[in-house]
C-alpha positions in Angstrom: -11.6 -12.1 -7.3 -11.2 -10.7 -3.6 -7.7 -9.4 -2.7 -6.2 -9.4 0.7 -5.3 -6.0 2.1 -1.8 -4.6 1.9 -0.5 -5.3 5.5 1.8 -2.7 7.2 3.3 -3.5 10.5 4.1 -0.4 12.7 6.3 -0.5 15.7 8.5 1.6 18.0 11.3 -0.2 19.8 14.2 0.4 21.9 17.8 -0.1 20.7 17.6 -3.6 22.5 14.4 -4.6 20.8 11.7 -3.9 23.5 8.3 -2.1 22.8 7.8 -1.2 26.5 9.6 -1.5 29.9 8.3 -3.4 32.8 6.7 -0.5 34.8 3.0 0.2 35.1 3.2 3.3 32.9 3.5 3.0 29.2 7.0 3.8 27.9 6.9 6.6 25.2 9.6 5.5 22.8 8.8 7.8 19.9 9.2 11.6 19.9 6.5 14.2 18.7 7.5 14.1 15.1 7.2 10.3 14.9 3.9 10.2 16.8 2.7 12.7 13.9 4.1 10.4 11.3 2.2 7.4 12.8 -0.9 9.6 12.7 -0.3 10.1 9.0 0.1 6.4 8.5 -3.2 5.7 10.3 -5.0 8.3 8.1 -3.8 6.5 5.0 -5.1 3.3 6.3 -8.4 1.6 5.7 -8.3 -0.3 9.0 -6.0 -0.5 12.1 -5.5 -3.7 14.0 -4.4 -4.4 17.5 -4.1 -7.5 19.7 -6.0 -8.1 22.9 -3.0 -8.1 25.2 -2.0 -4.6 23.9 -5.5 -3.4 24.1 -5.8 -4.4 27.8 -2.3 -3.1 28.8 -2.3 0.2 27.0 -6.0 1.1 26.7 -5.6 3.0 23.6 -8.1 5.1 21.6 -6.4 4.2 18.4 -7.5 7.4 16.4 -6.4 9.7 13.8 -5.8 12.8 16.0 -5.4 15.3 13.3 -8.6 17.1 12.2 -7.1 18.0 8.9 -6.3 14.4 8.1 -9.8 13.3 9.1 -11.3 16.0 6.9 -9.1 14.9 4.1 -10.4 11.3 4.5 -14.0 12.5 4.4 -13.3 14.6 1.3 -11.9 11.5 -0.3 -15.2 9.6 0.4 -13.8 7.6 3.2 -15.1 7.2 6.8 -13.8 9.9 9.1 -11.8 7.2 11.0 -10.3 3.9 9.8 -12.0 0.7 10.9 -10.7 -0.4 14.2 -9.9 -4.1 14.7 -9.2 -6.1 17.8 -8.1 -9.7 17.7 -8.8 -11.9 20.9 -8.9 -15.7 20.9 -10.3 -15.9 24.4 -12.8 -13.0 24.1 -11.6 -11.5 27.4 -12.1 -7.9 26.5 -13.6 -5.3 28.8 -16.4 -3.2 27.3 -15.2 -0.2 29.2 -12.0 0.1 27.3 -11.6 3.5 25.5 -11.1 1.6 22.2 -14.8 0.9 21.9 -16.0 4.4 22.7 -14.0 6.7 20.3 -13.8 6.8 16.6 -15.9 4.9 14.1 -16.7 1.3 13.3 -15.1 -1.5 15.4 -14.5 -5.2 14.5 -13.4 -8.0 16.7 -11.9 -11.2 15.3 -12.2 -14.1 17.8 -12.8 -17.9 18.0 -16.2 -19.6 18.4 -15.5 -19.7 22.1 -14.5 -16.1 22.2 -17.6 -15.1 20.3 -19.8 -16.7 23.0 -18.4 -14.4 25.5 -18.3 -11.2 23.4 -21.7 -11.4 21.9 -23.6 -9.7 24.6 -20.7 -7.9 26.1 -19.8 -5.8 23.1 -23.4 -5.4 21.8 -23.8 -2.1 20.1 -20.0 -1.4 20.5 -18.5 -3.7 17.8 -19.2 -6.5 15.3 -17.9 -9.8 16.5 -16.6 -12.3 13.8 -15.7 -15.8 14.8 -13.1 -17.4 12.7 -13.3 -21.0 14.0 -11.6 -22.9 16.7 -8.4 -20.8 16.4 -7.4 -17.5 14.9 -6.5 -17.9 11.3 -4.9 -14.7 10.2 -5.2 -15.7 6.5 -8.9 -16.1 7.0 -9.0 -12.8 8.8 -7.3 -11.1 5.8 -9.7 -12.8 3.4 -12.6 -11.3 5.3 -11.0 -7.9 5.4 -10.6 -8.1 1.6 -14.4 -9.0 1.2 -15.1 -6.0 3.2 -13.1 -3.7 0.7 -10.2 -3.1 3.1 -7.2 -2.4 0.8 -4.7 -1.2 3.4 -4.3 -2.6 7.0 -2.0 -1.1 9.6 -1.0 -3.5 12.3 0.1 -1.8 15.7 0.9 -4.8 17.7 1.7 -6.2 20.1 4.3 -8.8 20.4 2.1 -11.8 19.6 0.3 -10.1 16.8 3.5 -9.0 15.1 5.0 -12.4 15.6 2.0 -14.1 14.0 2.0 -11.9 11.0 5.7 -12.2 10.3 5.9 -15.9 10.9 3.0 -16.6 8.6 4.7 -14.4 6.0 1.6 -12.1 5.8 3.3 -8.7 6.1 3.9 -6.6 3.1 5.8 -3.8 5.0 7.4 -3.2 8.4 8.0 0.4 9.6 10.2 0.2 12.7 10.9 3.3 14.7 14.2 2.7 16.8 14.5 4.9 19.8 17.9 5.7 21.5 16.7 3.9 24.7 17.9 0.8 26.3 15.4 -1.1 28.3 17.0 -4.2 29.5 14.1 -5.6 31.7 13.7 -9.3 31.3 9.9 -9.1 32.0 9.4 -6.2 29.5 7.6 -7.1 26.2 9.7 -7.4 23.1 8.8 -6.7 19.4 8.8 -10.3 18.5 8.7 -13.7 20.2 10.1 -17.1 19.3 8.6 -18.5 16.1 9.5 -20.2 12.8 10.0 -17.3 10.5 10.6 -17.3 6.7 14.3 -18.0 6.0 15.3 -15.0 4.0 16.6 -11.5 4.4 14.1 -8.6 4.4 14.5 -5.9 2.0 15.4 -2.6 3.6 13.7 -0.1 1.4 14.4 3.2 3.3 16.1 4.8 6.4 14.9 8.1 7.6 16.0 10.2 10.5 13.3 11.7 12.6 15.0 13.7 15.3 16.6 11.1 17.6 14.5 8.3 16.0 15.8 6.1 13.2 12.8 4.9 11.0 13.7 1.7 9.2 11.2 0.5 6.4 11.5 -3.1 5.5 9.6 -5.1 2.9 9.5 -8.7 4.3 8.2 -10.3 1.1 9.0 -8.0 -1.7 8.0 -9.2 -5.2 10.6 -9.7 -8.0 8.7 -7.0 -10.0 9.0 -4.5 -7.0 12.7 -5.4 -6.6 13.4 -4.9 -10.4 11.8 -1.4 -10.3 13.8 -0.5 -7.3 17.1 -1.4 -8.6 16.3 -0.1 -12.0 15.5 3.4 -10.5 18.9 3.1 -8.7 20.6 2.5 -12.2 18.7 5.5 -13.5 20.1 7.6 -10.7 23.6 6.5 -11.6 22.9 7.3 -15.3 22.4 11.0 -14.1 26.0 11.1 -12.9 27.4 10.5 -16.4 29.5 13.3 -17.9 27.4 14.5 -20.9 28.5 13.4 -24.4 27.4 14.2 -27.8 28.6 10.8 -29.2 27.5 8.3 -26.5 24.5 7.5 -24.3 24.4 8.1 -20.6 23.7 4.7 -19.0 23.7 3.4 -15.4 24.2 -0.2 -14.2 23.7 -2.1 -11.0 24.7 -5.7 -10.2 22.6 -7.4 -7.4 23.1 -10.7 -5.8 21.2 -12.3 -2.9 19.0 -9.1 -2.8 22.1 -6.9 -2.2 23.9 -4.4 -4.5 27.3 -5.7 -5.1 28.7 -3.2 -7.8 27.6 -0.2 -9.8 28.8 1.7 -12.7 27.9 4.4 -15.3 29.0 5.6 -18.6 32.4 7.5 -18.7 32.8 6.8 -15.0 36.6 6.1 -15.3 37.4 7.2 -18.9 35.4 8.5 -21.9 35.1 5.1 -23.5 33.9 3.0 -20.6 30.3 1.7 -20.6 28.1 1.4 -17.5 28.1 -2.5 -17.5 31.8 -2.6 -18.1 32.6 -0.2 -15.2 30.3 -2.2 -12.8 31.9 -5.6 -13.9 35.4 -4.3 -13.7 34.9 -3.7 -10.0 34.4 -7.4 -9.2 36.8 -10.3 -9.5 36.1 -12.4 -12.6 35.7 -15.4 -10.5 33.4 -13.9 -7.9 30.9 -16.8 -7.1 28.0 -14.2 -6.7 28.0 -13.5 -10.3 26.6 -17.0 -11.0 23.4 -15.9 -9.2 23.3 -12.2 -9.9 21.1 -9.8 -11.9 22.7 -6.9 -13.8 20.3 -3.9 -14.1 21.2 -1.6 -17.0 19.1 1.5 -18.0 20.0 0.6 -21.7 20.2 -2.6 -23.6 23.8 -3.8 -23.4 25.8 -3.2 -26.6 26.6 -6.0 -29.0 29.3 -4.1 -30.8 31.8 -1.4 -29.9 33.3 1.5 -31.9 36.6 0.6 -30.2 37.7 -2.7 -31.5 40.0 -3.4 -28.4 36.9 -3.2 -26.1 34.7 -6.2 -25.6 31.0 -5.6 -26.0 29.0 -5.5 -22.8 26.8 -8.4 -24.0 29.9 -10.5 -24.2 31.2 -9.3 -21.0 27.9 -10.3 -19.3 28.1 -13.8 -20.9 31.7 -14.2 -19.9 30.8 -13.2 -16.3 28.1 -15.9 -16.2 25.4 -13.5 -15.0 22.1 -15.4 -15.5 19.6 -12.5 -15.6 19.6 -9.0 -17.1 17.1 -6.3 -16.6 16.8 -3.3 -19.0 14.6 -0.2 -19.3 14.9 0.5 -23.1 16.4 -1.0 -26.2 19.3 0.8 -28.0 18.1 3.0 -30.9 19.9 3.3 -34.2 21.6 6.6 -33.1 25.2 5.1 -33.1 24.8 1.6 -34.3 22.5 0.2 -37.1 21.3 -2.9 -35.3 22.0 -3.6 -31.6 21.2 -7.3 -30.9 22.3 -7.4 -27.2 18.9 -8.8 -26.0 18.8 -11.4 -28.8 22.3 -12.6 -28.0 21.7 -12.8 -24.3 18.6 -14.9 -24.9 20.3 -17.2 -27.3 22.7 -18.1 -24.6 20.1 -18.8 -22.1 20.2 -15.5 -20.2 16.8 -14.2 -18.9 16.2 -10.8 -20.1 13.4 -8.6 -18.6 12.4 -5.3 -20.1 10.7 -2.6 -17.9 9.2 -0.3 -20.6 7.2 1.6 -17.9 10.7 3.1 -16.9 11.9 3.7 -20.4 11.1 7.4 -20.5 12.8 8.0 -17.3 15.8 6.1 -18.4 15.9 8.1 -21.7 15.5 11.5 -19.9 19.3 12.2 -19.6 19.8 11.5 -23.3 17.3 13.9 -24.8 20.0 15.9 -26.5 20.7 12.8 -28.7 18.8 11.5 -31.7 16.6 8.8 -30.2 14.8 7.8 -33.3 
């Protein structure tokens, strides 16, 4: 089975969402450190794609500039440069553009009408691939998958970014926000009007690069990726637990609508409190988000407590009405003979997901205990 490539959109924008101004000269939004970061992203990609309008306006070479990064690609058995891809529906591309005369292989996706124009014009410069009467980005990605392209970097412009996001074909968006206000009505924006997927993107990371803020979004993050991300957050919380010779160190995160709404960890407020208990205590019992929430716990929720006055975490989760629980490892017999938290939750219709690939990481702060 052929897999489509991972699609990463890369863009630098002004604070007010423009990718350029209206002057004849290209507006440099990124700083030197961010340009170097983009060079690294290019070096890690199998192909780089750009739209015809940006190609004509900016006349870029679209290369990996670092000799060391190119050498690393060759050492890894890759071409010196990523495959360079242009997309043009009409086929109005000048063969004198720098894009065609630098770097390695080039590819042009176009329509049947565009191919009729480009066949002779780009002979010896690029392979021309017609996709039909219109540009179908899904078909484009299928073709790249058949060519062995696993990672595609998309560098714009407005129309291309708009089409990828509107078609729900982007796996990642890296947006560098520059401390500049453009404000020109005629200047190009990052995105144009379109019917986009009606959901929130997931903010995976925020990085400061000098005066640039790099935002990393995952537009269509899978449930599995989401579970791993929030479990790692719970593991971070577990590392905050005051150590104890008589209790586990556990972290818990409650998530609703893709957002973290509460956290807790063992012994956060007193020596007896459990992670799930601590997280739930920070929310109102009738909080409507609980009915659509997931609770992430590094350890199976307890089904019995040493202190009779405290309700087991399994019962607390059931009482809160949380429909989904994700754990990294099941409770061993260190302190209880038989924990049946998972079984009780499932008996009451709660979905329980286990992430055994993170079990060792979740156990790491409990190595001083008998985990047999």
